[in-house]
PDB file of N, CA, C and O in Angstrom:
ATOM      1  N   MET A   1       5.401  13.023  -1.181  1.00  0.00           N
ATOM      2  CA  MET A   1       4.073  12.275  -0.718  1.00  0.00           C
ATOM      3  C   MET A   1       4.275  12.681   1.122  1.00  0.00           C
ATOM      4  O   MET A   1       5.281  12.773   1.826  1.00  0.00           O
ATOM      5  N   SER A   2       2.727  12.857   1.425  1.00  0.00           N
ATOM      6  CA  SER A   2       2.932  12.883   2.714  1.00  0.00           C
ATOM      7  C   SER A   2       3.178  11.621   3.604  1.00  0.00           C
ATOM      8  O   SER A   2       2.752  10.474   3.465  1.00  0.00           O
ATOM      9  N   THR A   3       4.251  12.343   4.866  1.00  0.00           N
ATOM     10  CA  THR A   3       4.706  10.826   5.921  1.00  0.00           C
ATOM     11  C   THR A   3       3.232  11.725   7.230  1.00  0.00           C
ATOM     12  O   THR A   3       4.187  12.209   7.838  1.00  0.00           O
ATOM     13  N   ASP A   4       2.667  11.966   7.591  1.00  0.00           N
ATOM     14  CA  ASP A   4       1.988  12.197   8.413  1.00  0.00           C
ATOM     15  C   ASP A   4       1.277  11.438   8.635  1.00  0.00           C
ATOM     16  O   ASP A   4       1.212  10.657   7.686  1.00  0.00           O
ATOM     17  N   PRO A   5       0.291  11.041   9.835  1.00  0.00           N
ATOM     18  CA  PRO A   5       0.205   9.697  10.371  1.00  0.00           C
ATOM     19  C   PRO A   5      -1.241   9.691   9.410  1.00  0.00           C
ATOM     20  O   PRO A   5      -1.606  10.826   9.103  1.00  0.00           O
ATOM     21  N   ILE A   6      -2.024   8.674   8.948  1.00  0.00           N
ATOM     22  CA  ILE A   6      -3.458   8.642   8.794  1.00  0.00           C
ATOM     23  C   ILE A   6      -4.700   8.247   9.459  1.00  0.00           C
ATOM     24  O   ILE A   6      -5.036   7.063   9.439  1.00  0.00           O
ATOM     25  N   ASN A   7      -5.312   9.005   9.964  1.00  0.00           N
ATOM     26  CA  ASN A   7      -6.520   8.395  10.841  1.00  0.00           C
ATOM     27  C   ASN A   7      -7.124   7.019  10.368  1.00  0.00           C
ATOM     28  O   ASN A   7      -8.294   7.063   9.989  1.00  0.00           O
ATOM     29  N   THR A   8      -6.886   6.570  10.357  1.00  0.00           N
ATOM     30  CA  THR A   8      -7.749   5.302  10.293  1.00  0.00           C
ATOM     31  C   THR A   8      -9.005   4.536  10.982  1.00  0.00           C
ATOM     32  O   THR A   8      -9.675   3.564  10.633  1.00  0.00           O
ATOM     33  N   MET A   9      -9.037   5.474  12.216  1.00  0.00           N
ATOM     34  CA  MET A   9     -10.992   5.113  12.803  1.00  0.00           C
ATOM     35  C   MET A   9     -12.026   4.583  12.613  1.00  0.00           C
ATOM     36  O   MET A   9     -12.776   3.855  13.264  1.00  0.00           O
ATOM     37  N   PRO A  10     -11.996   5.379  10.825  1.00  0.00           N
ATOM     38  CA  PRO A  10     -13.127   4.431  10.291  1.00  0.00           C
ATOM     39  C   PRO A  10     -13.350   3.650   9.846  1.00  0.00           C
ATOM     40  O   PRO A  10     -14.409   3.288   9.332  1.00  0.00           O
ATOM     41  N   ILE A  11     -12.164   3.073   9.952  1.00  0.00           N
ATOM     42  CA  ILE A  11     -11.761   1.252   9.260  1.00  0.00           C
ATOM     43  C   ILE A  11     -12.031   0.945  10.789  1.00  0.00           C
ATOM     44  O   ILE A  11     -13.081   0.366  11.066  1.00  0.00           O
ATOM     45  N   GLN A  12     -10.990   1.359  11.989  1.00  0.00           N
ATOM     46  CA  GLN A  12     -11.661   0.423  13.073  1.00  0.00           C
ATOM     47  C   GLN A  12     -12.810   0.358  12.913  1.00  0.00           C
ATOM     48  O   GLN A  12     -13.215  -0.720  12.478  1.00  0.00           O
ATOM     49  N   GLN A  13     -13.963   1.585  13.218  1.00  0.00           N
ATOM     50  CA  GLN A  13     -15.334   1.505  13.103  1.00  0.00           C
ATOM     51  C   GLN A  13     -15.437   0.566  12.888  1.00  0.00           C
ATOM     52  O   GLN A  13     -15.443  -0.259  13.802  1.00  0.00           O
ATOM     53  N   LEU A  14     -15.602   0.103  11.293  1.00  0.00           N
ATOM     54  CA  LEU A  14     -16.171  -0.788  10.430  1.00  0.00           C
ATOM     55  C   LEU A  14     -16.028  -2.136  10.870  1.00  0.00           C
ATOM     56  O   LEU A  14     -16.943  -2.926  11.100  1.00  0.00           O
ATOM     57  N   ILE A  15     -14.092  -2.444  11.023  1.00  0.00           N
ATOM     58  CA  ILE A  15     -14.218  -3.753  11.760  1.00  0.00           C
ATOM     59  C   ILE A  15     -14.980  -3.818  13.263  1.00  0.00           C
ATOM     60  O   ILE A  15     -15.500  -4.924  13.405  1.00  0.00           O
ATOM     61  N   GLN A  16     -15.127  -3.191  14.083  1.00  0.00           N
ATOM     62  CA  GLN A  16     -15.835  -3.283  15.260  1.00  0.00           C
ATOM     63  C   GLN A  16     -17.435  -3.876  14.643  1.00  0.00           C
ATOM     64  O   GLN A  16     -18.040  -4.944  14.739  1.00  0.00           O
ATOM     65  N   MET A  17     -17.693  -2.613  14.012  1.00  0.00           N
ATOM     66  CA  MET A  17     -19.339  -3.158  13.576  1.00  0.00           C
ATOM     67  C   MET A  17     -19.565  -4.362  12.640  1.00  0.00           C
ATOM     68  O   MET A  17     -20.726  -4.711  12.425  1.00  0.00           O
ATOM     69  N   VAL A  18     -18.666  -4.940  12.137  1.00  0.00           N
ATOM     70  CA  VAL A  18     -18.517  -5.943  11.793  1.00  0.00           C
ATOM     71  C   VAL A  18     -18.454  -6.943  12.347  1.00  0.00           C
ATOM     72  O   VAL A  18     -19.078  -7.886  11.861  1.00  0.00           O
ATOM     73  N   LYS A  19     -17.765  -7.123  13.449  1.00  0.00           N
ATOM     74  CA  LYS A  19     -17.380  -8.276  14.564  1.00  0.00           C
ATOM     75  C   LYS A  19     -18.788  -8.315  15.598  1.00  0.00           C
ATOM     76  O   LYS A  19     -19.402  -9.328  15.935  1.00  0.00           O
ATOM     77  N   ALA A  20     -19.085  -6.900  15.979  1.00  0.00           N
ATOM     78  CA  ALA A  20     -20.184  -6.742  16.516  1.00  0.00           C
ATOM     79  C   ALA A  20     -21.534  -7.561  15.912  1.00  0.00           C
ATOM     80  O   ALA A  20     -22.226  -8.392  16.500  1.00  0.00           O
ATOM     81  N   ALA A  21     -21.639  -7.159  14.844  1.00  0.00           N
ATOM     82  CA  ALA A  21     -22.817  -7.818  13.796  1.00  0.00           C
ATOM     83  C   ALA A  21     -22.699  -9.451  14.030  1.00  0.00           C
ATOM     84  O   ALA A  21     -23.498 -10.084  14.719  1.00  0.00           O
ATOM     85  N   GLU A  22     -21.854  -9.879  13.514  1.00  0.00           N
ATOM     86  CA  GLU A  22     -21.536 -11.113  13.436  1.00  0.00           C
ATOM     87  C   GLU A  22     -21.433 -11.855  14.966  1.00  0.00           C
ATOM     88  O   GLU A  22     -21.529 -13.067  14.777  1.00  0.00           O
ATOM     89  N   GLN A  23     -21.320 -11.644  15.979  1.00  0.00           N
ATOM     90  CA  GLN A  23     -21.720 -12.280  17.105  1.00  0.00           C
ATOM     91  C   GLN A  23     -23.151 -11.738  17.639  1.00  0.00           C
ATOM     92  O   GLN A  23     -23.413 -12.152  18.768  1.00  0.00           O
ATOM     93  N   SER A  24     -24.064 -10.950  17.095  1.00  0.00           N
ATOM     94  CA  SER A  24     -25.030 -10.846  17.350  1.00  0.00           C
ATOM     95  C   SER A  24     -26.020 -11.726  15.987  1.00  0.00           C
ATOM     96  O   SER A  24     -27.235 -11.628  15.812  1.00  0.00           O
ATOM     97  N   LYS A  25     -25.158 -12.449  15.278  1.00  0.00           N
ATOM     98  CA  LYS A  25     -26.086 -12.983  14.268  1.00  0.00           C
ATOM     99  C   LYS A  25     -26.660 -12.123  13.613  1.00  0.00           C
ATOM    100  O   LYS A  25     -27.884 -12.208  13.514  1.00  0.00           O
ATOM    101  N   ALA A  26     -26.116 -11.287  13.116  1.00  0.00           N
ATOM    102  CA  ALA A  26     -27.085 -10.244  12.027  1.00  0.00           C
ATOM    103  C   ALA A  26     -26.615 -10.461  10.843  1.00  0.00           C
ATOM    104  O   ALA A  26     -25.483 -10.862  10.572  1.00  0.00           O
ATOM    105  N   ARG A  27     -27.667 -10.141   9.952  1.00  0.00           N
ATOM    106  CA  ARG A  27     -27.174 -10.470   8.200  1.00  0.00           C
ATOM    107  C   ARG A  27     -26.689  -9.166   7.651  1.00  0.00           C
ATOM    108  O   ARG A  27     -26.292  -9.222   6.487  1.00  0.00           O
ATOM    109  N   GLU A  28     -26.618  -7.526   8.492  1.00  0.00           N
ATOM    110  CA  GLU A  28     -26.365  -6.896   7.479  1.00  0.00           C
ATOM    111  C   GLU A  28     -25.838  -5.994   8.614  1.00  0.00           C
ATOM    112  O   GLU A  28     -26.017  -6.138   9.823  1.00  0.00           O
ATOM    113  N   ILE A  29     -25.110  -4.976   7.924  1.00  0.00           N
ATOM    114  CA  ILE A  29     -24.466  -3.772   8.484  1.00  0.00           C
ATOM    115  C   ILE A  29     -24.876  -2.219   7.817  1.00  0.00           C
ATOM    116  O   ILE A  29     -24.550  -1.969   6.657  1.00  0.00           O
ATOM    117  N   ARG A  30     -25.493  -1.379   8.515  1.00  0.00           N
ATOM    118  CA  ARG A  30     -25.711   0.108   7.538  1.00  0.00           C
ATOM    119  C   ARG A  30     -24.948   0.772   7.821  1.00  0.00           C
ATOM    120  O   ARG A  30     -24.620   0.806   9.007  1.00  0.00           O
ATOM    121  N   LEU A  31     -24.264   1.670   6.802  1.00  0.00           N
ATOM    122  CA  LEU A  31     -23.650   2.810   7.154  1.00  0.00           C
ATOM    123  C   LEU A  31     -24.298   3.869   6.690  1.00  0.00           C
ATOM    124  O   LEU A  31     -24.856   3.574   5.634  1.00  0.00           O
ATOM    125  N   ASP A  32     -24.563   5.518   7.161  1.00  0.00           N
ATOM    126  CA  ASP A  32     -25.274   6.297   7.042  1.00  0.00           C
ATOM    127  C   ASP A  32     -24.316   6.908   5.706  1.00  0.00           C
ATOM    128  O   ASP A  32     -23.469   6.090   5.347  1.00  0.00           O
ATOM    129  N   ILE A  33     -24.319   7.994   5.051  1.00  0.00           N
ATOM    130  CA  ILE A  33     -23.620   8.200   3.755  1.00  0.00           C
ATOM    131  C   ILE A  33     -22.532   9.510   4.350  1.00  0.00           C
ATOM    132  O   ILE A  33     -21.502   9.831   3.757  1.00  0.00           O
ATOM    133  N   ASN A  34     -22.888   9.978   5.282  1.00  0.00           N
ATOM    134  CA  ASN A  34     -21.662  10.602   6.054  1.00  0.00           C
ATOM    135  C   ASN A  34     -20.031   9.114   6.228  1.00  0.00           C
ATOM    136  O   ASN A  34     -18.891   9.054   5.767  1.00  0.00           O
ATOM    137  N   GLN A  35     -20.937   8.150   7.195  1.00  0.00           N
ATOM    138  CA  GLN A  35     -19.879   7.066   7.856  1.00  0.00           C
ATOM    139  C   GLN A  35     -19.253   6.859   6.076  1.00  0.00           C
ATOM    140  O   GLN A  35     -18.370   7.556   5.576  1.00  0.00           O
ATOM    141  N   ALA A  36     -19.743   6.108   5.616  1.00  0.00           N
ATOM    142  CA  ALA A  36     -19.491   5.590   4.362  1.00  0.00           C
ATOM    143  C   ALA A  36     -18.681   6.465   3.036  1.00  0.00           C
ATOM    144  O   ALA A  36     -17.928   6.082   2.141  1.00  0.00           O
ATOM    145  N   LYS A  37     -19.174   7.640   3.359  1.00  0.00           N
ATOM    146  CA  LYS A  37     -17.735   8.462   2.560  1.00  0.00           C
ATOM    147  C   LYS A  37     -17.045   8.696   3.409  1.00  0.00           C
ATOM    148  O   LYS A  37     -16.379   7.682   3.203  1.00  0.00           O
ATOM    149  N   ILE A  38     -16.315   9.355   4.648  1.00  0.00           N
ATOM    150  CA  ILE A  38     -15.204   9.346   5.416  1.00  0.00           C
ATOM    151  C   ILE A  38     -14.811   7.895   5.667  1.00  0.00           C
ATOM    152  O   ILE A  38     -13.907   7.777   6.496  1.00  0.00           O
ATOM    153  N   LEU A  39     -15.374   6.538   5.038  1.00  0.00           N
ATOM    154  CA  LEU A  39     -14.857   5.009   5.187  1.00  0.00           C
ATOM    155  C   LEU A  39     -14.082   5.082   3.985  1.00  0.00           C
ATOM    156  O   LEU A  39     -12.981   4.550   3.844  1.00  0.00           O
ATOM    157  N   ALA A  40     -14.926   6.018   2.790  1.00  0.00           N
ATOM    158  CA  ALA A  40     -14.484   5.630   1.510  1.00  0.00           C
ATOM    159  C   ALA A  40     -12.807   6.689   0.993  1.00  0.00           C
ATOM    160  O   ALA A  40     -11.976   6.400   0.132  1.00  0.00           O
ATOM    161  N   LEU A  41     -12.854   7.957   1.974  1.00  0.00           N
ATOM    162  CA  LEU A  41     -11.858   8.607   1.951  1.00  0.00           C
ATOM    163  C   LEU A  41     -10.571   8.020   2.717  1.00  0.00           C
ATOM    164  O   LEU A  41      -9.407   8.213   2.368  1.00  0.00           O
ATOM    165  N   THR A  42     -10.982   7.293   3.789  1.00  0.00           N
ATOM    166  CA  THR A  42      -9.600   6.874   4.544  1.00  0.00           C
ATOM    167  C   THR A  42      -9.138   5.647   3.800  1.00  0.00           C
ATOM    168  O   THR A  42      -7.914   5.579   3.921  1.00  0.00           O
ATOM    169  N   LEU A  43      -9.593   4.685   3.107  1.00  0.00           N
ATOM    170  CA  LEU A  43      -9.317   3.660   2.511  1.00  0.00           C
ATOM    171  C   LEU A  43      -8.950   4.441   0.989  1.00  0.00           C
ATOM    172  O   LEU A  43      -8.550   3.429   0.413  1.00  0.00           O
ATOM    173  N   GLY A  44      -8.860   5.167   0.302  1.00  0.00           N
ATOM    174  CA  GLY A  44      -8.360   5.613  -0.547  1.00  0.00           C
ATOM    175  C   GLY A  44      -7.324   6.205  -0.251  1.00  0.00           C
ATOM    176  O   GLY A  44      -6.425   5.953  -1.053  1.00  0.00           O
ATOM    177  N   GLU A  45      -6.861   7.317   1.050  1.00  0.00           N
ATOM    178  CA  GLU A  45      -5.781   7.617   1.407  1.00  0.00           C
ATOM    179  C   GLU A  45      -4.800   6.388   2.182  1.00  0.00           C
ATOM    180  O   GLU A  45      -3.579   6.542   2.196  1.00  0.00           O
ATOM    181  N   VAL A  46      -5.536   4.973   2.920  1.00  0.00           N
ATOM    182  CA  VAL A  46      -4.394   4.386   2.960  1.00  0.00           C
ATOM    183  C   VAL A  46      -3.821   3.765   1.873  1.00  0.00           C
ATOM    184  O   VAL A  46      -2.635   3.445   1.957  1.00  0.00           O
ATOM    185  N   MET A  47      -4.504   3.512   0.768  1.00  0.00           N
ATOM    186  CA  MET A  47      -4.391   2.721  -0.247  1.00  0.00           C
ATOM    187  C   MET A  47      -3.432   3.259  -1.315  1.00  0.00           C
ATOM    188  O   MET A  47      -2.822   2.617  -2.170  1.00  0.00           O
ATOM    189  N   ALA A  48      -3.435   5.342  -0.941  1.00  0.00           N
ATOM    190  CA  ALA A  48      -2.503   5.700  -2.129  1.00  0.00           C
ATOM    191  C   ALA A  48      -0.283   5.828  -1.209  1.00  0.00           C
ATOM    192  O   ALA A  48       0.825   5.836  -1.745  1.00  0.00           O
ATOM    193  N   ARG A  49      -0.739   5.893   0.239  1.00  0.00           N
ATOM    194  CA  ARG A  49       0.491   5.803   0.823  1.00  0.00           C
ATOM    195  C   ARG A  49       1.096   4.721   0.696  1.00  0.00           C
ATOM    196  O   ARG A  49       2.315   4.612   0.569  1.00  0.00           O
ATOM    197  N   LEU A  50      -0.274   3.191   0.738  1.00  0.00           N
ATOM    198  CA  LEU A  50       0.965   2.298   0.116  1.00  0.00           C
ATOM    199  C   LEU A  50       1.617   2.036  -1.222  1.00  0.00           C
ATOM    200  O   LEU A  50       2.730   1.642  -1.571  1.00  0.00           O
ATOM    201  N   HIS A  51       0.558   2.384  -1.812  1.00  0.00           N
ATOM    202  CA  HIS A  51       1.278   2.317  -3.135  1.00  0.00           C
ATOM    203  C   HIS A  51       2.514   3.082  -3.595  1.00  0.00           C
ATOM    204  O   HIS A  51       3.273   2.702  -4.487  1.00  0.00           O
ATOM    205  N   GLY A  52       2.674   4.623  -2.619  1.00  0.00           N
ATOM    206  CA  GLY A  52       3.683   5.345  -2.499  1.00  0.00           C
ATOM    207  C   GLY A  52       4.530   4.851  -2.189  1.00  0.00           C
ATOM    208  O   GLY A  52       5.611   5.121  -2.712  1.00  0.00           O
ATOM    209  N   ASP A  53       4.401   3.756  -1.043  1.00  0.00           N
ATOM    210  CA  ASP A  53       5.734   3.067  -0.377  1.00  0.00           C
ATOM    211  C   ASP A  53       6.134   2.207  -0.875  1.00  0.00           C
ATOM    212  O   ASP A  53       7.194   1.789  -0.411  1.00  0.00           O
ATOM    213  N   LEU A  54       5.592   1.527  -1.967  1.00  0.00           N
ATOM    214  CA  LEU A  54       5.787   0.589  -2.623  1.00  0.00           C
ATOM    215  C   LEU A  54       6.534   0.967  -3.891  1.00  0.00           C
ATOM    216  O   LEU A  54       7.432   0.243  -4.320  1.00  0.00           O
ATOM    217  N   GLU A  55       6.166   2.113  -4.505  1.00  0.00           N
ATOM    218  CA  GLU A  55       7.103   2.616  -5.460  1.00  0.00           C
ATOM    219  C   GLU A  55       8.153   2.986  -4.753  1.00  0.00           C
ATOM    220  O   GLU A  55       9.160   2.512  -5.279  1.00  0.00           O
ATOM    221  N   LYS A  56       8.367   3.515  -3.950  1.00  0.00           N
ATOM    222  CA  LYS A  56       9.426   3.969  -2.929  1.00  0.00           C
ATOM    223  C   LYS A  56      10.625   3.133  -3.251  1.00  0.00           C
ATOM    224  O   LYS A  56      11.721   3.457  -3.709  1.00  0.00           O
ATOM    225  N   ILE A  57       9.835   1.263  -2.672  1.00  0.00           N
ATOM    226  CA  ILE A  57      10.823   0.775  -1.976  1.00  0.00           C
ATOM    227  C   ILE A  57      11.849  -0.054  -3.804  1.00  0.00           C
ATOM    228  O   ILE A  57      12.938  -0.520  -4.137  1.00  0.00           O
ATOM    229  N   ILE A  58      10.466   0.278  -4.385  1.00  0.00           N
ATOM    230  CA  ILE A  58      11.097  -0.447  -6.179  1.00  0.00           C
ATOM    231  C   ILE A  58      11.942   0.271  -6.576  1.00  0.00           C
ATOM    232  O   ILE A  58      13.078  -0.192  -6.669  1.00  0.00           O
ATOM    233  N   ASP A  59      11.741   1.363  -6.871  1.00  0.00           N
ATOM    234  CA  ASP A  59      12.924   1.997  -6.869  1.00  0.00           C
ATOM    235  C   ASP A  59      13.820   2.513  -6.488  1.00  0.00           C
ATOM    236  O   ASP A  59      14.613   3.184  -7.149  1.00  0.00           O
ATOM    237  N   SER A  60      13.858   2.182  -4.826  1.00  0.00           N
ATOM    238  CA  SER A  60      14.918   1.684  -4.634  1.00  0.00           C
ATOM    239  C   SER A  60      15.886   0.987  -4.437  1.00  0.00           C
ATOM    240  O   SER A  60      17.019   1.375  -4.151  1.00  0.00           O
ATOM    241  N   LYS A  61      15.328  -0.641  -4.643  1.00  0.00           N
ATOM    242  CA  LYS A  61      15.704  -1.428  -4.766  1.00  0.00           C
ATOM    243  C   LYS A  61      16.455  -1.420  -6.482  1.00  0.00           C
ATOM    244  O   LYS A  61      17.615  -1.733  -6.752  1.00  0.00           O
ATOM    245  N   LEU A  62      15.624  -1.068  -7.226  1.00  0.00           N
ATOM    246  CA  LEU A  62      16.232  -0.774  -8.765  1.00  0.00           C
ATOM    247  C   LEU A  62      17.289  -0.023  -8.790  1.00  0.00           C
ATOM    248  O   LEU A  62      18.005  -0.328  -9.744  1.00  0.00           O
ATOM    249  N   GLU A  63      17.796   1.015  -8.020  1.00  0.00           N
ATOM    250  CA  GLU A  63      18.762   2.124  -7.992  1.00  0.00           C
ATOM    251  C   GLU A  63      20.396   1.299  -7.522  1.00  0.00           C
ATOM    252  O   GLU A  63      21.541   1.657  -7.798  1.00  0.00           O
ATOM    253  N   LYS A  64      19.845  -0.059  -6.625  1.00  0.00           N
ATOM    254  CA  LYS A  64      20.646  -0.641  -5.827  1.00  0.00           C
ATOM    255  C   LYS A  64      21.536  -1.640  -7.042  1.00  0.00           C
ATOM    256  O   LYS A  64      22.711  -1.749  -7.391  1.00  0.00           O
ATOM    257  N   LEU A  65      20.266  -2.241  -7.411  1.00  0.00           N
ATOM    258  CA  LEU A  65      20.773  -3.558  -8.081  1.00  0.00           C
ATOM    259  C   LEU A  65      21.259  -2.786  -9.946  1.00  0.00           C
ATOM    260  O   LEU A  65      21.559  -3.546 -10.867  1.00  0.00           O
ATOM    261  N   ASN A  66      21.227  -1.304 -10.111  1.00  0.00           N
ATOM    262  CA  ASN A  66      21.644  -0.956 -11.034  1.00  0.00           C
ATOM    263  C   ASN A  66      23.025  -0.301 -10.467  1.00  0.00           C
ATOM    264  O   ASN A  66      23.758   0.004 -11.407  1.00  0.00           O
ATOM    265  N   GLU A  67      23.583   0.001  -9.192  1.00  0.00           N
ATOM    266  CA  GLU A  67      24.966   0.380  -9.030  1.00  0.00           C
ATOM    267  C   GLU A  67      25.488  -0.636  -8.286  1.00  0.00           C
ATOM    268  O   GLU A  67      26.502  -0.320  -7.663  1.00  0.00           O
ATOM    269  N   ASP A  68      24.984  -2.130  -8.117  1.00  0.00           N
ATOM    270  CA  ASP A  68      25.779  -2.961  -7.883  1.00  0.00           C
ATOM    271  C   ASP A  68      26.102  -3.525  -9.402  1.00  0.00           C
ATOM    272  O   ASP A  68      27.273  -3.321  -9.721  1.00  0.00           O
ATOM    273  N   GLN A  69      25.429  -4.089 -10.247  1.00  0.00           N
ATOM    274  CA  GLN A  69      25.393  -4.358 -11.503  1.00  0.00           C
ATOM    275  C   GLN A  69      27.202  -3.946 -12.211  1.00  0.00           C
ATOM    276  O   GLN A  69      27.255  -2.730 -12.394  1.00  0.00           O
ATOM    277  N   ILE A  70      28.410  -4.571 -12.562  1.00  0.00           N
ATOM    278  CA  ILE A  70      29.659  -4.657 -13.301  1.00  0.00           C
ATOM    279  C   ILE A  70      29.226  -5.245 -14.799  1.00  0.00           C
ATOM    280  O   ILE A  70      28.767  -6.307 -15.222  1.00  0.00           O
ATOM    281  N   ILE A  71      29.492  -4.397 -15.175  1.00  0.00           N
ATOM    282  CA  ILE A  71      29.583  -4.968 -16.478  1.00  0.00           C
ATOM    283  C   ILE A  71      31.196  -5.183 -17.246  1.00  0.00           C
ATOM    284  O   ILE A  71      31.656  -4.043 -17.170  1.00  0.00           O
ATOM    285  N   GLU A  72      31.899  -5.758 -17.698  1.00  0.00           N
ATOM    286  CA  GLU A  72      33.231  -5.992 -17.832  1.00  0.00           C
ATOM    287  C   GLU A  72      33.220  -7.311 -19.409  1.00  0.00           C
ATOM    288  O   GLU A  72      32.886  -8.495 -19.365  1.00  0.00           O
ATOM    289  N   VAL A  73      33.639  -6.623 -20.447  1.00  0.00           N
ATOM    290  CA  VAL A  73      33.656  -6.793 -21.496  1.00  0.00           C
ATOM    291  C   VAL A  73      35.175  -6.622 -21.846  1.00  0.00           C
ATOM    292  O   VAL A  73      35.858  -5.601 -21.924  1.00  0.00           O
ATOM    293  N   ASN A  74      35.543  -8.172 -22.063  1.00  0.00           N
ATOM    294  CA  ASN A  74      37.145  -7.965 -22.911  1.00  0.00           C
ATOM    295  C   ASN A  74      37.129  -8.770 -23.895  1.00  0.00           C
ATOM    296  O   ASN A  74      36.196  -9.567 -24.001  1.00  0.00           O
ATOM    297  N   MET A  75      38.298  -8.727 -24.949  1.00  0.00           N
ATOM    298  CA  MET A  75      38.235  -8.582 -26.650  1.00  0.00           C
ATOM    299  C   MET A  75      39.551  -9.253 -26.819  1.00  0.00           C
ATOM    300  O   MET A  75      40.445  -8.543 -26.359  1.00  0.00           O
ATOM    301  N   ASP A  76      39.895 -10.147 -27.217  1.00  0.00           N
ATOM    302  CA  ASP A  76      41.041 -10.165 -28.215  1.00  0.00           C
ATOM    303  C   ASP A  76      40.858 -10.334 -29.198  1.00  0.00           C
ATOM    304  O   ASP A  76      39.735 -10.110 -29.650  1.00  0.00           O
ATOM    305  N   SER A  77      42.070 -10.901 -30.141  1.00  0.00           N
ATOM    306  CA  SER A  77      42.118 -10.874 -31.179  1.00  0.00           C
ATOM    307  C   SER A  77      42.037 -12.180 -32.207  1.00  0.00           C
ATOM    308  O   SER A  77      42.067 -12.305 -33.431  1.00  0.00           O
ATOM    309  N   GLY A  78      41.916 -13.124 -31.035  1.00  0.00           N
ATOM    310  CA  GLY A  78      41.580 -14.445 -31.747  1.00  0.00           C
ATOM    311  C   GLY A  78      42.411 -15.340 -32.288  1.00  0.00           C
ATOM    312  O   GLY A  78      43.236 -15.505 -31.389  1.00  0.00           O
ATOM    313  N   ALA A  79      42.671 -15.913 -33.038  1.00  0.00           N
ATOM    314  CA  ALA A  79      43.756 -17.080 -33.078  1.00  0.00           C
ATOM    315  C   ALA A  79      43.858 -16.491 -34.600  1.00  0.00           C
ATOM    316  O   ALA A  79      43.369 -17.349 -35.334  1.00  0.00           O
ATOM    317  N   TRP A  80      44.133 -15.790 -35.076  1.00  0.00           N
ATOM    318  CA  TRP A  80      44.257 -15.192 -36.581  1.00  0.00           C
ATOM    319  C   TRP A  80      45.691 -15.474 -37.255  1.00  0.00           C
ATOM    320  O   TRP A  80      45.925 -15.076 -38.397  1.00  0.00           O
TER     321      TRP A  80
END
């Protein structure tokens, strides 16, 4: 998985648009298809990166758990 920085500018622009609309008491915001497409691709890239990072964290925790786990078995003949 790539670790290149993600351009989050489309997400920041959406947040600014929502803030401006809220301050002006607008009832809606509009995105043209190009803005919407770029925003969707950026959100997809961010979510994919987060999912990959989460999988790495879980895998490393499972590996550490398996390494730290010690199983000891003792057997005796009992009182025969």
